[in-house]
N, C-alpha and C positions, 0 to 999 in steps of 0.2 A: 562291323558297326561301330564305327570310331566314337569315341566320347567328346563332347564340346567342350566340357568343363575347363577353366583356364587355370591349369596346375600350372605353378613356376617350377623351377629346377629345384627349389628348396623344400618342398612339400611333397608327402607321399600322395600318391594318386589314390581317390576314394577306395577303389577296389583292392589296392595294396594295404589299406586300413582294414579294409573287412578280411583279406587275408590273414593280417596278423591275428587278430581275433579268432578266427577259425582255427589256425594252425599256429599256437605260439612260436616264437623265433627259436632256432636250435640254440642249444647250450653246449659250446664249443669249450676247449681248453683255451681260456680267455686270459688277458691280463685284467686287472683290478679296473685301469681306466677304460678298457673296453667294456667292462662288464658294467661301469657306470653309464656310459652312453648308452649301452642297448636298454639298461632300465627306464632311463628317461625316455629314452625312445618309445619302448614299449608304453609306459603309462601316460605319453602324450597321445599315443594312437587310440589305447582304449577310451582316454577321455575325448577324443574327438568325435569317436563313433558312438558311444552309447550315452553321450550327453541328450540323446533325442529320443532314447527308449527307456522303457520303464525300469526302474530298479529291481523289479521282481524278474524281470524276463534275465538280467545279467546274472543273478542267484540261483535261476533255474538249472538243474542237470538236465533239462529236456531243450537245450538251447539247439536249434537244428545247425547240423554241419554244412547245409548248404548256406549261401550268401543271406543272412539274417529273414532265412525262409523257415518260419517255426513248423517243422514235421515230425519232431520228435525223434527219439534215440532209438536205434534198432536194438531191442534187448531179446536175447532168450528168455522165454518165460519158465524153461526147467533149470534145475539147479545140476551143476556139473559136480561130481566127486572126482577128485585126483586120487582118491585112495583106490579106486578100481581102475584098470587098464580100459582105455577106449575102445570102443568096437570097430571093426573095418566096415566100410561101407561096401557094398555090394554092388553089381552090375544093375540093380534094378531102378527103376524111374521114381520119382517122389511120389508119395502119396497124394494125387490132388483130385482122386474121384469124389471125395467128400467136399471139397471146395467148389463154391458156385462159379461157372463160366458163363460166357456170354459167346455163342457162337460155337465153332467146332474147335477143336485140341489140335494143332498141327503135329507132326513127326517129331518123336523125341530126338534130340541129340546125341552124340557120343557122349559116354560117361568118361571124364577124364580120372575118377578115381581107380582106374586099372593100373596094373602095375606098369610103371614108367618105361621100362624096358620096351614097350610095344608101342605102336602107331595109335594114337589116341583119335585118329581121324581117318576111317578108310577110305582111300579114294574112290571116288563115284565111277561108277560105269558110264560109257559114253552114252548121251543123250542123243536122240533123233534131231536135226536142225529143223524148228518150228517154221511154220509161215507166219508172215508179219501178221496175219488175223488173229493168231493166237497170243495169248498171255503166257509169259512163263512164270507161272506162280502155282498155289496150292491153296485151297480153300476148304478142302475136307480131309480130315487124317484120323488115325486111330487114336482112341483114348489113352490117356496114360496109366500105368500102373500103380506100385505101392513105393513107399519111401525105403531108401535103404537103412535097414535097421539089423545091425551085427552088434552083439555084446560080448564081453570078456570080464573075467574076474581079476581081483587084485593079483598083480604078477608077482607079490612076494610068495603067493600060495598056489596060483593057478598059472599054466600055460595059457597064452594068448589065443589059443584055438579054442579054449573052451569058453562056453558061453554064461552069461549072467543077466541080468533085468536091465542093467544100464545100455543105453543105445543113442545115436546121434543121427540128426538128419541134416543134409546138406542142401540148403534151399538156396544154391548159386545158379549161376546159368547153365552147369554142368548138368543139372537134372530139372532143368526148367523147359516145357515145350516151346519150341521155336515159334514164335507168332508168325500167322499169315501175311505175306506180303501184299495181298491184295486191299486196296484203298477204296471203298465204297462210299457213294455220296451219305451224306448225314444231315437231317432224316432222308430216308430213301424217298425218290420222286415218284409222286401219284401218277397213274397212268395219264389222267387228262392234262394234268403240268407238263408232263414229258413230252406229249403229244402236241400241246401249243409251242413248246419250245422248239421241237424240231420244225414245226411249220414254220416258225421265225428263223431260226439259226441254220437250219439243216442238220444232217447227222451222219455218223460213218454207218455205212452200209456195205461196204465191201465184201465180197463172197467168192472165194477160190473154187472156181469149178473145177478143179481138179482135185480136191482136198481128199486125202485118203490114197492117192497115187503118187505123192511125192515121195522122195527118197527118205529111208527111215533112219539113216545113220547121220553122224555128225560130221559130215565131209568137211567141212572148215577146219576140224580139230586137227588134221594130219599136218598142218602149216603153221611154221613160227607166226605167233600172233595171229593166229586164223587168217594170214594174208595169203588166201587161195587165189591162183592166176584165174583169170576167167575161162579160160579153155581147160580148166580142170573141173569146172562144174558138170555134176553127172547129169545125164539125160533127165529131163522132166524137173529139174531142179526149179526151184520158182525165180531164182536169180536169171534163168535167162529164156523165161516164158513171157513171148513179148504181149500176147493178149492179157497174161496176169499184171504186168508191169506197167502196161497203159493206164488200165484202170486204178492199180494200186497207187501210181504215183500222184494221178489226178485226185485221188481223194485224200493222199497225204498232204499234199499242197494245200487243198481245201481246208482240212483240219488245222493246219498251221495258222491259216488265214483267220479261221472262226475263232480260234484261240487268242490271238493278237486283238480282233475287233471286240471281244467279249470284255479282255481285260481294259481296251481303250473307252468302252462304255461304261466299264464299272466306274471310271474316274471322270466321267462326264465328256469324254472325247470320243464318243463313237460316232459313226456316219451320221446318225440321226440328229445328233448334237450339233455336229459342225459340218454340215453338209458341204459348204463353200471352201472347206480345206481339204489340200490333199491326205494322204496316208501320211507322209513323212511329216507335214505340219502338226497334224493331229496327234502322233506319236512322239513329239520332240521329249517328252518328259522320260522316254524310256529308249531314246538313242543313244548309241556310245559315240561319242565323240572318236575319230580316227586321227591318230597322230603320225607322224613319221619320227620317231625317236633318233634316228642316225642324221637327221639333217639339222647339224648344228645352227643354221640361222632360222629354221622353221619354229612354229609355236610348239610349246610343250605343256603336259599337263600341270595344272596349279597345285597348290599344297593341299588343297581338299581334292575329291575328286569328281567335282562339279555336280550342279543343279538338275542336270539330267540324268540319263542310264549311266554315266560314267564314261570311261575311255579305254580304247585297246588300239592297236595297230591292225593296220589291213592284213598282214601277213599272219598276225596272231588269230584274227578272225577267221581266216581260212583256214589254219590248224585247227579251229574247233570245228569248222565245217567237215574237215577230214576226219577227225574223230568220231563225229556223228555218223557219217558217211559209212565210217568202218563198222561202227555197230549195227546200222540199219541193214547192210549188205550181207552181215555174216551173223545176224541174230545174236551179237554179243550183247552183254550187260553195258550199262552206262550209268557210271557212279560219281556221285557229285560229293565231296568230304570238306567241312568245315571245322577248323580248329581256332579256338578264340577264347574270349573271357566272359564273364557273368552278361554281359550287355548282348552278347552275341548267342550265348545260351538260349536267352528269352527269359532271364529271371524278372520276376513280377508278373510275367504271364503264364498262360498254359504253354508248355513244352511244344505242344503242335502248332501256338501261334507264332513260334521264333521263325524268323525268315525263312531259314533252309528247309522248315517243315512246310511253310506255305508254298515255298517253290515246288515241294514234291505233291502236296495237294493236287494241285491242276495240272503238272506234268505227268505225274504217273500214268494219267487214262490216255495222253497222247502217246508216250513211248509205247504203253501197252497196245493200241491199235497198230503200231508200227512194227509189231512184233519185237520190242527190245526191253528187257528188264530193267527199271530205273530203280537205284538204291541211292537214296540221299540221307546221309547222316550228320547229324550234329554232334560233333564232337567237343564242343566249347565246354569249358569249366570254371565256374565261379573262383575268383580270388587268386587265381594263377594264370602264367602265361602259357606258352606251348612248348617251352623246352623240353620240361621233363619227359614229354610224349615223343618230341622229334628226335629225342636221341635213342629211341627204339623205333623209329619210324615206320619201318616195313611192317610191323605187326600193330602197332599203336594207332596207325592211320588207314593200314590197308595197303594191299600191293596192286591193286587194279582200280586205280584213281583217273579218272578223264577229266575233272574240274576240282582244283584244289583252292580254297578260300583260306587266307589268314587273315583273322579280326580280333585282334588282341592289342590294339594301339593303347588302350587304358592301362594295360597291365606290364607290357613290354614294348611300347611303340620307341622308347629310347634307347632299347637293347639291341645295339646291331648284331650281335654274336648270336642271340638267339632266333631273331627273325632270320637272318641268314642261313641257321641251322634248318630252320623249318623247309625254308625255300628249296635249299641245297639239296636236303635229303628227299625233299618231295620229288625232285628231279631225276635222283640217281636210284632211288629205294626199289620203285616197285617193277612190275612187268609191264607197266605203261608209263610213259611220260606226260603229266597232265598241262591243260592249259591253267595258269596259275592267275588267281584273282586278289587284288588287295582289298579288304574292307575297310582301309582308313590308316595310312601312315607308313606305308613301305613303298613308295613310288619308285625311290632311289635304287632299292635292292632288285626290284621287281626289271627296272630299266636295265642294270648292269647285267642279268641275265639274258635279256633279250638282246643287248647288242653284243654281247660276248660269247653266247652261248645258243642264239636263235631260239631261244626259250618264248613260248606264246604267252602273253602277259596281256592283263586288263585290270581295270578296277571299277568298283560298283557306286555308281552315284547317289544322290539322294532323291531325284525325281522330283524336287521340291517345285520346279520351275512349272509344274502342269497342276499344282494346288493352289484351289482359290483362297484367298484371303477373306476372313469374316470379321466383321467389326461388333457382333453382338451374337446372342444367344439363338435368337429368331432366325438370323440368316445362316448361322453355321448349320442348324436343324435342316434348311432346305438344301443344304449341299449334298451331292451323291454321297450315301454312308460311309464309302471308303476315303473320302476327303475330310469328313469332318473333323474340327478342333485341331487339325495339323499345323495351319497358317493363322495366327491370329493379328490383328492391327496391334499397337501399341496400346492402346486404350483397352483393349479385350484381351491382352495377353494371360491374366489370370484363367479363363476360359480353357487355353490350351495347356495350363499347367496343372488344373485340377486333376487328380487322380481318377475321379469320377469319368472324366471325359477321355484320360490316356488309357486307362485299363479296363478290360471287359474280361473278367475270369472269377472263377468260384473253386470252392473245395469238394464239394460233394452234391451229387443229386440222388434223393431218396429213392430206394429200390427194396423189392422185397426179399431179394434172395443173397443180400450183403447189408450187414449191420457193423459199422465202423465201432471199435472198440474204444476209441478216443473221440471224444466231441471234436468235430469238425470246425476248421477255422471259416470265417466268412469269405475270404479272398487268400491267395497265396501271398507270401511274404516278399520281401524286397521290391516292393513298388516304389522306388525311390528315384530322386530326379536324375541320376545318371543312367537308369534302365530306360529304353525307348518303352513305349507302349504298342500295343498290337496293331496299330495302323501304320506306324512306323516299320514294324517287322513285315507286315503285309506288302507293302511298296517295295521294299527291298527284295522282297521274294518275287514280286510280279517283275521286277527290273530284270533280274536273274533269269526268270522264265521267258520273258519278251526276248531277251538276247539268246537264248537258246533255241528259240521258236523261229527267229529270223534266219540263225545258220542252218536249222531243219530245212526250212522252205528254200533256202538257196542251194543246199546238198540235193533237195529233190528235184529243183528246177535243174540243176546242172546233171543229174541222171535223165531227167524226162529229155533233155536236148541231144544227149548222145545218140550217136549214129545205130539204129535198131536197139536202143535202150542197152547198150553196151557201154557201160561205163568202164573207162580206161583203169588199168590199174592203179597207175601213178597218182591217180586222183584221191585213192582210199586207203592203199596201203599204208602200214604205219612202221614197219620193222626197221627200214633205213631212217626213215624219219626220226625215230625214236634213239637211235644210235648214235646219229650225228648230235643232237640235243645232249645226250648223256656225256659224251666224249667232250664234249666242249666245255660243259660244265665243270667236269673234273680238271680240265687243264687251266681253267680260270678261276682264282679265287679273289674274293672280295676285300679289300684292305679292312681290317678291324673286323672281320666277318667270323664265320665258325672257327677258322684255325687259331684263333685268339684265344678260346677257352682253355682252360687248365686240364685238357684231356688229350689222350692220344690223337695227334692231327690226323692221323689215319682215317680215324671215325668220320671224318669230313669227307672222305672220297669212296669210301664204300657202304653199302646196303647194311643197316644196322637191325638186328631183331631185339626183341623185348617182351617181358612178361610184367605185368602189374596187377595190382590190386584196385588201381584207381578204375572209376568208370566215368563215362561211358568209354566203350572201346569195340572194335568190330570182333566178330567171333569171339566172344567172352568166354564161353566154354573151353575154348584152345588158347587163349592169350593170357589167361591168369598165372602168376607166381604157382600155384598150389597145383596147376596141371602138369608141374614138372617135379612136384615134391615126393619123395619116397614116405610111405607110411612108416610109423614108428612100431616098436616090438609089440605095441599093444593094439595094432591096426587101426591107428589114430593118426590124421593129419588135420590142420587147421581147415575151417568149413565156414560157411555162412550158416549162422545159428538161427537168425529170425525168420520165422515163417511168414508165407505170404497170405493175405486174407482170401484172395480171389485171383483167378486167371481169366483171360479173355478180353475182348474189348469192353472198355466203359460203355454204358447205354448213355443214349443221346442226351447231349447236354444243351439246354435251352441257351444258355449263354452264348454258345456258338452260332445261333441261328443269326440269320441275315433278317431284316426288317424288311416289311412288306414294300416291293418297287425296288429293291436293291438286285445289282445283276449278281446272279449266282455264276460265276464262273465255272467253278467245278461241275455244276450240273450241265451245262453246255458242252464242255468237252468230253462228257461221259456218254452223251447223246449216241444212243445205237451201239452200245457197249452191251455184250450178253455177259453178264457174270457167271453164268451156268458153265461156259467155254473154257473158264479159266483154271486150267488144269494142271498144269506143272509149274513148281516153282525153282526159280534159278538156283543153280549149285552156288552155295556159299562155302568155299573151302581154301584153306592156305595150300599154297604150293608145297611139294614133296620136300623141298629142302628145308622146309620149317619145322618138319616131322622128326621124330627121333629114328634114328636109323635102324635100331635093335642091337647096337654097339654099346655094352654095359660091362663093366667089371666091379664084382662086388668089393667092397673096402672093410675088411673085418675090424679095422681101428676106427672106422668112422661109423659111429651108430645113431641114426636119427634120435633125437631127443624127445623128451616127454613133455617139454614145458613150453612150446609155442603155440601161439593163439591167434586166431584171426580178429582184427578188431571191428567195430559194428559196422557192417557192409551191408548194404541195401539188397535183399533178397530180389529174385526174377531175371528178367534176359534185358540187361542195360547195355543195348549195342547202339545206342544214339540214332535208330532209325525213327519212322514215321508210326510203327506199329509195335515199337518196343514196349516193355511193360516190365516197369522198373519200381523199386522201391514202396511196394503195396504191403507194408508191415503194419503190424498192431497200434505201433505208437505213431504212425504217419497222422498229421493232423490237417492234411491237405493231399489226401488220396487223387484227386482228380489231376494236381497240378503235372503230373506226369514226366517231372525233370530226372535227368540220368545221371548228372555229375555228382560225385562224392570221390572221396579221398581214404581209401582203405589200407590196409597193409597188414604185415604178420609181426605181431609184439613178441620181442623176445628180452629176456635179461640173462644175468649171469648164472642161474639156475636153470634156463630153459635148456641147455644142450645144444646139441648139432641140428641144424636144419640142412636136409641133404636133398640135392637137387640134380637131375640129369638134363644137361644142356644141348640140345639137337645140333647136329651139324656144324660143329665148330670149324672154319677154316681159314680165319685171319687172325687167330691168336688174340682176340680182345674179349675182355669179361670187365664190366662194370657194374656197381649196384648202387642205387639211392636210399639214402637211410635218413629217417627223421629220428633226431636224436634227442627230442624234447618231451618225449611221453613220460606220462607218470607211472609210478610204480602199480597203481591202483587200478590201472587199465589192463594190467595183466594178473588174471584173477588165477591162473592155473597153477602157478607156483607160489601162492599166499601160503606161508606157515613153513616153506621149504626151507633147508638148511645147508643144502649141497645140490649140485649139478644133479638134475633128475631125481633129486631126493632118493638117491640108491641107498638102500638098507635101512631107512627110517620110515616110520608111520607117516602116510600122508595126510594131510590135513584138509578138510573141507573148504573149496573155493565158491565162490559166487560169480559167475559169468556175468548174469545181469547186472547186480551190483556193479561191475568193472565197465558195462556197456554205458550203465547210466551216469557215469563219474566222468568230468571233464576237468574240473579243476584249473577254470582259465585263468585263475590269478596267480596261482602258482608257480614258481619257477621250475624249471624240471632240476632233478637231481644232479648234481656235481659228480664229475669223473674222480674216482676214488684213486687212490694212488696206485693199488695193485691192477688197476683196469688193464685187460688185454683185449683185442679184438683178434680173433684167429680164423683163417679160412683156410681150405683144403682144396685142392686141384688135383683131380685122380690120386686122392690119397696123401698126397705131399702137403704137410701142414705148415704154413707161415703164420707166427705169431708177432703182433705189433703191440708193443707197450703203449701209455698214454700219449706220449710224447711223439712216436712214430704215427699214430693214429691220426694225431691233431695235424701232421706234416702231409700225410696222404689225404685226409679229408678236404675238398674243396667245395667251395660255395660257388656254384656257375650261375647261380640265379637266386632272388629271394626265396627261402624255403627249398632249394634245391641244392641238397648237400649228397656229393657222390664221390665215391669210392673206387679208384681202378684197381682191380685185383690180378689182371694179365695183360701185358702187353707185349707180346712176344710176336714177331711177324713171321718167324719160322717155327712157330708151333708145332704144327703137322704140314704134312705133304699132302694128305688128302683129309677132306671133311670128316669129322669123327664127333660121336657123342662123347662129352665129358661130364666126370661128376664133379659137381662144386657143393663145397659144404661150409657153412659158416656158424659162429657163434662168439658170445661175449663171456669173459670169466672175470673173477677178481672182484666184483662190486657187490656182490648177494647179503653179505652181511653187513655193508655200511651203507652206502648211498643208494643201493639197489637201482642203479642207473638202467633205462629202459629205452630200449629202439623198437623202430618199426621198420621193418624191411618193405618198401612200397613198389620198387623196379628192378629187374635184371635186366642188363644189357649186354648183348654178346654177338659176335661175329667170328 
């Protein structure tokens, strides 16, 4: 979702200004002139943004870490006593039995606090291939058990195996119940209303007459990319049952038509509204223009993506059809992933009002009926671009992506290297090669990959050609609800600019079982002019849905027209298709693109893994840095300390209700769905190559330190999905906002000691870390009062984690690098030490507030993939400047 603000080259984009406030610029070894320029720039940025806000907010320690959205700080309510060894977590799940829940609690996920030499995610057992009439989800699971609670006494007098009253709880994703993927209409349809809608629109009523007689094994799993040849389908497989296919294909096409007609009616372009117009004429606002990018003399996409549904190429659209057919034939998942900035994240609105969630809300029932689990993730993050995630793309965005969207024009639209890295890694990193979509500003880059690598590309338009213009409030209110206050005449422009008309969100709905500890705000923060309101998000989500629906219908019609419904393998197999695109992507390099980054150029040609404490991220229980960290001698490692108030879906929110007479697309596409039949949830696991292999060597000289600490990270399951449950902590002043984006890390200073990790399956000899060097010593409470590394041999003084979590000191400059500063790292026990000058040389700013350091770049590092022990620490500044870092990302291959 591109910004329309007229920034010139000499001004910071508004979201960059926001980002500067949230994360002060790093303090590196710099000249006095550089420092002067930086300080002037910083002061200008603060004045620029905060002139519009109350002075009290600026001075508060509860300024939200999301963009201008006041939700409070994540603070542990218990004191931490570093004079006692920290307890080791057990394999038990968190104690949420006493927490209020809505609905049922899904299966517990693997606990990553186990020994890092073991596989944190057991491989799933083969599942039977479901029929398209079954949903691959789960709606009822066992209840959770109790919190991990282990204690130890002071290491000076007691061994770490002995217990004491001290304990800690990890409230992160590793101990959180995975939310159900089932998306139900909210509020539920009353029987009479459902009957009336079904009479008007029709419903899904397919029945498999041989249900229970189908093969029970997952017969597609034996073939690469599930590309099973048609003659290998077993007897009685639904894919070869002519009677089954005849009815199922007919109903699938009708479902796609029903969904598209519901969307058109929602915007005033239904058959009843425009009876004399053809479908193509009525759907102009959702149609994508087809361009031939190879035709040098032919028309080309404009600077923006158009006022209709956007643009693509015929070859690319057929590539989308192929991917959908593949999912339909094999009952594979279909995954739509968004990376972007705060506007794409949906700031100012509820998370579920963001356009990728609006897409999911109405498309999940369609995919459900067709036997395909749909997973949509909004992985956008305020104040940043995508580069910090693209450098570890395979884990940060996921390895099974079918549609990949970049929408970060406001923060990195002019950063060619970053945008190219996003698309390039997207094309080569995963098990699949996605159809890539531009959310605004990357036309030239995606065109390059289409012309040189045969990548399937497109762009999302605004759809505004189908929105009526109003001249006053009376006329606006008469328009279809979905179109109101989106387009105003010059005289009525103020109506479309008023926040009351642009946003429709709240922070809390009273309920008996949950009582917030903080007074809830009236509405989410960040309702600013450069953040689109809920109707603009909805139309963009509908455009994406309409595009996919057209492709589904075309694919089903192709299948329906095949002789005896025997769809040719080359119409839907993907293995060779993916291989060709990957190979050509690696062979062609965009001038000024990824390989211009000050990083090993090999990173642009191989899949890169990553771990981070930023959210959202896929599989958050497996993709955190902490999942790789060894516990220290006290059984402790950094953890999410802030408890969550409740789990389960939120109660019905009246703000999300449609007014009387509005078309309810979600209700229409759900007609005929039997939720009690929704039995099995799609497997969400990472591939075996991303797991620890079990190879591990103990390095006696590298002992995990005692002074590493997690920054204030939101509790919950923050995976960017529609049913994510994130940030429901005691200090959150807008619990219903639902946003997942947050920047966490592992804080350390000169007295913290070593952080020891085991990186899995290193094969290309690359290790890079991202460090934030601007943090304040007060944030690192565990080492408060210490006088040496790990404070060994000295009485430990009491620290206060809550105090640190509530302290941001936004006005203060970060501590200087002391003369004795050293940065040390060890790879499989071999220690390397860099002094201040060398660290300054090795540290690279690849983007605003993205500071990376390459620790290993050895192409011949190993002949076979192996697990590698990595340890890092800082020394030298404990008694002087107390320099404090935060480790936010680890990239490796």
